[in-house]
N, C-alpha and C positions, 0 to 999 in steps of 0.2 A: 164839552170836551176840555175847555180851559179850566173849568171848575174841578174836574177830576185830576188834572195835572197839578193844580195848586194844592189839592188835598194830599196827593202823593208827596210833593215837596215838603209840605208841613209835617207829614208823618215821618219822613226821613230825618228832618231837622230835629224833631222831637225825640226820635230814637237815638240820634247822636248825642243830644243833650242829656238824656236819661241813662246813658250807658255808664255804669259805675264799675270801678275796679273790683276784683274779687275780694280784696281786703275790706273795702267799704261795705260790700254786700254782706260779708260774713259778720261784720260788726252790727249791721242793721238787723240781721236775723237773730243775733244774740240778745240785742236790746228789745226788739219787738218780734218775738217768735210768733209765727202765724202758719196755719195749715191751709189758708186760702190759696188756690192756684193762681189767682191774680197777683199775689205778692211774690211769686217765685221769680228769680232772676232770669231763668230760661223759659219764661212764659211764652207759649205758642198759641196764638189765637185760633188757629185751625184745629189743633188738638182739643182746645177748650170747647169750641163749638161742636166738634164731633162727640165730645163727652155729654154735652147738654142735649144734642139731638142725634142719638146713635142710629136711629132708623127714620125712614120718611114718615112713618105714622106719628113719631114724636113731635113733628113740626106743628101738630094741632095745638100744642101748648106754647107756641112761640110768643103769643101776646103776654102771657103771664111772665115768661122769662124776661121779655123786654121791659115790662113794668118793674120787675125786681132790679134789673140792672140800672134803670133810671133812678129808682129810689136810692140805690147804693151810690150813684154818682152825686145825687143831691146831698147825701150825708157826707160824702167826701168833700164837697164844696164848702159845706158848713164848717167842717173841721179845719179846712185850710184857712177859711176866713177868720176863724177864732184864733188860730195860731199866729197868723200875720198880724192881727190887732194886738195880740199879747206881746209881740216883739217890738212895739213902737218905742217903749222907754228902756229897752234893754241896753242900748249903747250908753246912755247917760248913767244908768246904774252901774255898768261895767267900769266906766272911767272912775267913778267915785270909789268903788271897791278897790281898784288898782292903787289909787292914791293912799287909801288907808293901809293897804298891804305894804307899800313902800315905807311908810312911817313906822309900822311895826318892825320891819326888817332893820331899819336904822337903830331902833331902841335895842333890839336883840343883839346886834353887832357890838354896841357899847357895853352891854352886860358881859358878853363873852370876853372882850378885851380886859375888863376888870378882873374876871376870874383867872385869866392867864397870868396877869401881873402878880396876883396873890400867890398862884402856884409856884412861880419862879422864886418868889421870896421864901416860901416854905421849903423848897428844895435846897436853897442856899443855907438855910438855918439847919436843916438835917445834916448836910455835909459837914458843917462846922462842929456839930455835936458828935458825929461818928468818926471824925478824923483821929482823935485820940484812941478810940476803941480799936480801930484797925491797926494802929501802931502797936498796941498791946498784944493783939492777936499774932502779928508777925513775930514779935519778940518771943512770945511763948512757943510758937512752932519751931523757931530757930533754936531755942534753948533745949527743947525736947529732942530735936535731931542731934544736937551736939552731945547731950548726955548719952543718948543711945549709941552714937558712934564711938564715944569714949569707952563705954562698957564693952562694945564689940571689939574695940582695939585691945582692951585689957584682956578679954577672953582669948583673942587671937594670939597675943604675945605670950600669955601664960600657957595656952594650948600648944604652941609650937615648942616651947621649952620642955613641957611635959612629954610631948610626942618624941622629941629627940632622945630624952632620957629613957623612956619606955622601950624605944626601938633598940637601944644598946643592951637593955636587959631582957629583950625578947618577951616582953609582957604583952603578947598579942591580944589577949582578952580585953585588956584595958585600951589598947591601941585601936581596936576595931571601933569601939564606941567614940573614942576621942577624935579619931581621924575624920569620921563622918561629920562630927560637930565642927571641927576646924574648917573643913571644906565648905560647910554650909555658911559659916561666919565669913569666910573669905569671899564668898559670892557678893556680900554687901559692900565690899571695898573695890569692886571692879572699876567704878568711876573715880576712884581715888588713886589709881595706879601711878599717876604722875608724881605722887609724893614719895620721896626716896625711902622713907622708913616703911611705908606700906609695901612698896615694891620689894624691899629687902625681906620682909616677912613672907611674901608670896614665894620668893625664890627659896627660902628655907623650907617652906611646905613642900615644894616640888622636889627638893633634894631629899627630904625625909621620905616622900613617897617612892622615889627611885631606890633609895637604900632599903626600904622595906621590901620592895619587889625583888631586888637582888638577894636579899637575905632570906626571904621565904623560899625562893627557888633553890637556894643553896641548902636550906634545911630539908626540902623534899628530896633533893638529889642525894643527900646524906642518908635520909631514911629509906629511900628506894633507889639504890644504886642501879646503874645500867647493867645490861645483860653480861654475864660472865662472873659476877660476884654475888655473894649471898646477901640477902636482905638484912639490913642492920637493925634498925629500931622498930620498924612497923608503925602502926597507928599510935598516936599519943594525943594528949590534950593540947599540947603546944601546936601540933599540926592542925588540929580541929579549929583552934582560934586563928591560926594563920590563914585558913580558908575564909574565915569571916572577914579578915583584913583584905584578902584578895578580892572580895566582892566590892570593896570600896576603891581599890586601886584601878589602874588601867586595865580594861578587859583583856588585853594581851597577856597579862600575868596569869589570869584565870585560865585562858585557853592554853597557855604553856604548861601549867600544872596538870590540866586534864590530859593534854596530849602525851606528856611524859609518863603519867601514871598508867594510861591505857596502853601505851606502847610497852611499858615494862610488864604490865599484867598479861599481855598477849604474846610476849616474847617466847614463852614455852610452846604456844600453839604453832608459831612459825617454824620451830625446830621439829616438833613431833610430826607435823603434816607437810614436810617438805615434798617437793615434786617427785623426788626419787624414792620416797618411802612407800611401802606397800599399802599403808592405811590411807594414802592420799588419793587412791583410785575410787571410782564411783560406787563400787560394791561395798565400800567401807564408809560411805558418806555419813551414815547415821552416827559413827563414832565422833565425827567432828561436832555434831550437835549435842551429843552426850557430854563431850568435854566442856563445851561452853556452859552447859547447864550446871555442871559441877563447879565451874569457876564462878558463876554468878551466885550460887548458894554460898561458896566460900567467901566471896566479896561481902555479901550481906552480913555474914557473921563477923568478919574481921574489920571491915572498913565502912560498914553501913552508916555509922554515926560520925565518922571523921569528916565526911564531905557534907555540905549543906544539902538539904532535900531538894531545893530548887535547881541544883546542878544536874539532877537526874543521871548520876554516874552509872547506875546499873544499865539504864537504857543506852547510854553512850558507849559502854563497853560492848553491849550486844550489837549496836549499829556498826561499830568499827569492825567487830568480828565478821559481820555480814559482808562488808566491803572487801575485807581481806579474803574471805572465803570465795566470794564471787570472782575476784582476780585470780586466785590460785586455781579454782576449778576451770576457769576459761583457759588458763595456761596448760594445765595437765590434759584437758580434753583436746586442745590443739596439738599437743605432742603425740597423744595416743588415739587419734581420731579413728584409725582403722579398727580399734578394739571395741568401739562403742556399738552395742547391740540394742535392739528395740526394748527388750525387757529391762536391760540394765539402765537405759536412759529413762524409761518410765519410773523405774524404782527410785532413781536419784531425784527425779522431779517430784515424785510423790513425797519422799522424805523431806525435801526442801520446802515444798508448799505447806506441809504439816508444820514445819518449824516456823515458817513465816506466820501461819495462823496462830501458833502459840505465842509468838511475839506480840501479835495484835491483841491477844487476850491480856497479856501481862503489862504492856506499855501503851502509851497514848500516841507515840510518834512525834512528840513535840520537839525532839532534837534533830529531826531529819532536815530542817530548813535553816537552822542557826549555825551551820558549819560553812565556812567559805569554800566554794567550789563543789558543794554537795547539793544535789537537787532531790527534791522529794519525789519518790516514784509515783507515776500516774495511777490514780485509783480507778479500777474498772467500773463500768457503768452499773453492773449488777453482779450477783453472786455467780462465780464461775469456778470455784474450787471443789473438785469432786472427792478429795481425799479426806480420810479421817484425821481428826486433830487429837489423837490419843497419844499416849506416852510412846516415845520413840525408843525402840530397843537398840542395843549396841551390836547385836549380831545380825548379819545380813542373810542368814540362812532362810528366813521366812519371807524372802523377797517375792516368790511366786504366789504364796498364799495371800500376802497383802494386796497383790494386784487384783485378786478375785473378790475382795471384800466389797460390800456396798459402800459407796462413796458419799460423804457428807459435803454439803456446799459450805464454802467459807463465808465469813461475814462480808457483807457488801462494801463496808468502809474500811477495809484492811489497808492501813498506810504502809505496811511492810511488803505488800504484794509486789513481787518481782525484784525485791532488793537483792536476792541471791539468784532466784530462778531465771532472771533475765539472761544469764550466761548460757542457758541451754537453748535459746532460740536459734542460734547459728547452727546447731546440730539437729534441729527438728526434722531436717530432710530425711534422716534415718527413719523416723516414725512415719513421715509422709509416704516414703517409698514402701514401707511395710504395709500401710493401709491401702495403697494403690494395688499392691500385689494381692492382699486379702480380698479386696472388692472384685478384682478380676477373677480370682478363684471362685468367689461366691456366685458371680454371674455364670461362669462355666458350669458350676454345680446345679444352678437353677435350670440351665438348658438341658443337662443330662437327666435331671430328675423329671423334667416335664416329658422328655422323650420316653423315659422308662415307665412313668405312671400313665401317660396318655391323657387325652382331654377329659374333662369332668363328665361323669355318667349322667345321662338324662334321668330325671325322676329322683335324683339324690340331693342331699343338702348342698353338695358342692356345685351342682349345676347352676351356672349363672352367677355364682358367688365370686368374691375377690380372690385371686390366686394367693395361696399362702406365702409364696415367695415374695410377693409385694410387701406384705407386713414385715417379713424378716429383713428385707432390704432397708426399709425405712427405720426399723428399730435399730439396726446396725448404724445407719446414718446418724440417728439421734445420739447414739452412744459416742460415735466418733466426733460429732459436733461439740458435744458437751466436754469431752476430753480435750479436744483441740483448743477450745476456748479457755480451758484451765491452763493449758501450756502457754498459749500466746493469743492475743487479740489483734495482732498486727499482720504482717505479710504472710506468716504461715497459715493464718486463717483463710487468706485469699487462695493460697495453694490448695488447701483442703476443699474449698468451694469449687475450684476447677476440677478436682478429682470427682466430687459429687456430681457435677454437671456431666462429666464424661460417662460415668456409669449409669446415670439416669437415662442418657440417650441410648446407651447399649442395652439397657433393660427394655426400653421402648422398642428397639429394633429387633433384638434377638428373642425376647420372651413374648412380647405382645404382637408386633407386626409380623415377626417371623413365623408365628404359629397360627395366623389367620388362615382359614381354609382358602384354597385357590379356586377360582371359578374355572369350569371346564367349558369346552366348546359345545358340548351337548346342551341344547336348550330345553330339553325336557324329556321326552320319551312317549308322550301321548300322540297318537295320530288323530286326524280329523274324523276318521271312521269311528274310533273308540269314543271320541267326545260326543259325536252325534248319537251313539248308542248308549250314552250316559253310563259308561263303565267307569268304575273307580280306578284311578291310576296313581297311587301314592308315590310311584317312582318318578313322577313328573318334577318333584322338587329337586333342585340341584343338591342341596345340602341335606344330610341326615339330621335326625333330631339331636344326635350328639354334637354334630358340627354347629348347629344353631346354638346349643347350650355353650359351646366353646366360644363362639363369637360374642354372645352375651356376657360370658365370664370375662373375656378380654376387654369388652367395653366397660364393664363395672370396675375392672382393675385399673384401666386407664383413667376413669373418672376419679377413683380413689387417689391415684398417683398425681393427678392434676391438682386436686384440693390439698393433698399433703405437701406437694412441692411448693405451692404458694405459702403454706404455713412455714415450711422449711426456710424459704427466702426471708420471711419476716423475722424468724428466730435468728438467722445468721446476721441480719442487719442489727439486731439488738445486741449481739455479742461482740461484733467486730468494732474496732475503733471508729470514732465518728468520721475521721478524715478518709476512711476506706469504705464507707457505706455505699457510695455511688458505684463501686466496683462489684458489688453483689447484685447480680442480675440473672435470674433463672427464667426469663421470659422465653428464651429459645426452647428450653426443655418443656415448659408448659405448653408451648405451641406444638411440640412433638406429640405430647399426649393428646392434645386436642385433635391433631390429625388422625391419631389412632382411633379416637372416638368417631370422627367423621367417616373414616374408612369402614369401621365396623357397621355403622348405621347404613352406609351405602351398600355393603355386602348383603345385609338383611333385606334392603329394599330391592336390590337386583335379583336376589333369589326368588322373592315372592313375585316380583314383576315378570321374571322369566317364566315362572310356573304358570302365569296367566296368559302368556303370549300365544300358546297353541289354541287356547279357547277363543281369543280375539281373532286369530287368523281364521279359525273355523267360522266365526260369525261373519267375517267379511266375504267368505266364499259360499255362504248359504244362498240358495235360490229364493230370495225374498219376493220375487215377482209371482212365484207360484204358490205362495202361502194362501190357503183358502179360508182359514178361520183362526181367530185368536184363542189360544189356549193358555196353559200355565207357562211359567218362565221357560225359556229355551235351554237346551242342554249345555250350551257354552256358559250361560249364567250359573247353572248348577256347578259346573267345573270350577269357575272362578271362586264361587262361594266356598266350595270344598277346600281349595288351596288356602283361602284366607282363614277358614276355621282350623286348618291343620297347623299353619305357621304362627298366626297372631297369638293364640293363647300361650304357646311355648315361649314366644319372645316376651310377652307381657309378664308371665310368671318369673322368668329369669331376669327381668329388668325391674322387679318390684322395688328394689332399693334405689333405683335411679329413674324415677317416674318421668322426669322431664325428658330423658333421652328416648323413652318409649313414645312420648308425645311427638318428639322430633321424627321418629321412625314413621309414625302414622301420617304426619304431614308430608314427609318426603315421598312416601309411597303414593299418597293421594295426588300429589303434584306430578308424579310420574305416570300413574295409571290413567287418570282422567284425560289428559291430552292424547295419550296413546289410544284410549277407547274412542275418542272423537275422530282421530285419524282413521281408525278402522271403520267407523261409521261412514266416512266419506268414501271408503273403498267399496261399500255395498252399492252395487249398480242396479238400476231399474227396480226400485222398491214400489210395490203396489200399495194401495190404501190399507189393505189388511196387513201386509208385511210391515208397514210403518207403524200401525197400531201395535203389532207384536213387539217391534223394537222399542216402542215407547213404554210398553209394559216391562220389557227386560231392563230398560234404562232406569225405570222407577225402582225395580227390585235391587239393582246394583246401588242406586242412591241410598236406599234404606240400609243395605248392608254396610256401605261405607260410613254412613252416619253412626252406626252401631259398632264400627270397627274397634275403637278403644276398649270396649267392654264385651266384645263378642266371645261367647263361650265361657263367660265368667258368672259365678253365682251372685257376685255383688255387682249390681248395675250402677255404674257411675255416669254422670252426665259428662259428655265429651266437652273438651275445652272450646270456648267460643271461637277462637282463632281457627281451630280445625273445622268446626261446623261451617263456618263462613266459606272456607275453601271448597268443601264438598258441595254445598248448596250452589255456589256460584258456578263451579265447573259442570256439575250434572244438570243444572237448569239450562245451561247453554246447549247441552246435548239434547235435552227435551225440546227446546225451541227449534233446533235444527229439524228434528223429526216432525214437529207440528207444521213447519214450513213445507216439508216434503208431502205431508198429508193434504195440504191445501191445494185446490185446483189452480192450474197455471193460467186459466182463462177467466176473466179478462186479465191481461198482462199487467196493467197498471195496478190493479188491486193486489195481485200477487207480489209485485215488487214492493209496494207500500207496506204490505203485511210483513214481508221479509225484513225491511228496514226497521219496522216497529218492533218486531220480536227479537231480532239479533243485534240490531244497532251496530252492524259491522259494515264498514264502507269498503272492504277489500273485494275487488272484483273476482279474485281467485276463489275466495270462499263461496261467493255467489255462484260461480261456475261449477264448483264441486256439488253444490246443492242441486243445480240443474242436472248434473250427471246422475245424481241419486234418483231423480225423477225419470230419467231415461229419455230426456228431450234430445232431438236431433241437433246437429251443429248449426243448421240454418236457423232453427228456432232459438237456439242459445244466443246467436249473434244479435238478433233483434232484442232479445230480453236483456242482454248485457248493455246494449246501447240505451235502452230505456232505464236500466238500473243507474247508469252514470248520470242520466238526465234528472232522475228523481232524487238523487242524493241531496240532502239539505246542504246549502252553502253556509260556510262559517260566518258568524256575525262580523260585520265590518266596523263596528264601533258606534254607528249612528242608526237609529231606528227610523226607517222611512215610512213605516206603516201608520195608519191612523191610531191615535191614542184616545182611549175612552175615559181617561182620568180627567177630573176637573182641575184646571190650573188656577193658581192664586192670582188675584188682580195685580197688575204691574203698578209701579209708582205713578206713571202718567195717568192711568185710569183712576187712581186714588185722588190725584190732584184735580182731575176733571170733576169728580163727584163733589169735592169740597167747593170748587168754584160755583157749581150749580147751587149748592146750599147757601153760599154767601149772597148770590143774587136774589134768592128767595127771601132771605132775611132783610135785605135792603128794601125790597118791595113792600114787605110788611111794615117796616119802619116809616 
């Protein structure tokens, strides 16, 4: 016992001594890489022994393994002994090497000090040599600067004298070149303005510039006097050179020249088109644009070469004309607002947008942003101009003809868009009210036409097709949308959208929902007697073929309206201003059309469902207890199949363009018919074995028909959608399981209850009781069966499995340690 404790203490001390840090362990692995598991830092003796002896059979080789380990230990001892002996003289050799290194360092330090002293002497020698060269460089640079400054001063003094002399002689051609040079030279003397002579020359230049500006303005005033006097000289070479000088002078001089010239050039326009003149009204608006076109042509001929090309005088005249025209038109329309009619307003807008498009073709719009207080008109996101950009006539007699012409879209990057036509936005309510009235009349006309023409005829191309009025409505909507976006992309566009929404809802209510056939209280027309006698009764369907076609047509129209309304919303968002996009929302109208679609499908389902009701009622009242043999399908099944074959092909053919809604119809009918069929099955009381077999045959027949429902009566057989097939199979299988339970004997009770739970998987006692009623059991028998049913219901899982488990469990850690200890004891015994 004492020996074992001593061995354990020795092992613990050894482990504490041999515990190395991760850094040391990593260094050892890099110097002495090894794949031997004994050399690993995380060596585990238990795992190593398990590797050597994975099974108990492998213990037969334990002697060989022990011999190998002993040999390895002996080799390690020899290596350790050799290393220890080799380290005997290491200390003495190390001290000798250290002394030699210290001597070498002292010698190296002496050499470095000698090199540093020599470098300092060399540097001092170089400085003495280059001192004179630096002085010469500074002298040369100062001399060059002085000569350059004197030359500039000479040029400045001479230039100022020449400038003053040329100004008095009005030699503007020479002044333009000289003044720019003088200004450039004067920039070199900004840091010398403290010198009186330089400051005096600068003041003389400023005075000369001021005199030039005043003199040039006076020359232009003399050549182009104000309104009320005749033009004197007109264009000349002197004025052309004066414009070149103005480019060098203060920019205000240039702006003043441009302003006075444009004002004088447009003075005649202000007189001819005064507010009280007849030509100032909208019906003569094209005369305004004809006048400016003539003036621009006249300017190009007379004054085109007088002003520099970069002044863009032609464009400036046109832009100023646009601003004046916009102000004057707004003023005259405000005064005579009651006289504005829709056609007149559209005519004026058309002529104006044509003119703006013409300006965009001729000019670049570069002058729209360089005027103080003038903002560049916002460029629309996309092409919105519907009007022709052809030559504008002077006569307004063709106003109505022009309105009917096909419209061209304007360029998408027209910088002049709205520069004049913006004044019409405040009066667009006239156009909006007109379109509101037109759309109201259109809806009323659609209603009257529908009543006059009646529903689509069965068997014709119109049966089930989209109503023509729908296409007419959206074509008109598109026309209005495009025209409105050309007039304005702001608030008027929102007002138009509101009108669109209003009449989309009215169309859905008055044309679509208002014309859906109404269901009557009469549920069919077939009696039980006629059903049992298998007589055909086509009058059982609530709706006629024409009414079915009408419902399908309204459904297709609503589907078309839904898709087109969504596209309309996207187009409106593209055309309206970005800050108003969120106010475009046609979700309510799309929901209205979706409701029309749902109501139409529901009507079709209700019609076919109601047609099948008498047959199901007959089924529930048949004496199933007295059925003696199983024959073909029952008369009620024949009646149901007859109604399905009458209605479904008509609905499918009329919904050929909207296949997904026909699928919805099939799914909704199946979801309605199958639960109703099961409910009627429960009403069948006291069913005999033969009767249950007959009902099972009938159920299978109905299941087959329902599976083929989407393609029944069609020459082209298509596979029914998987979602629909799943619904039919699930519902009708439940009906078959109910009948199989009814067919099973109720004795012994436990077997019957377990069979019911297995087949139906329904834990509702009411359903179980209905099944017992179908078998015709008495109440006393039903009570005991219900009690047994409640007892036999499977309990829900509680989260823990208390039953026995057949699966093999993996060994626990305690079991694994026990096995290792046994192996260790066996090894010790062998050793």
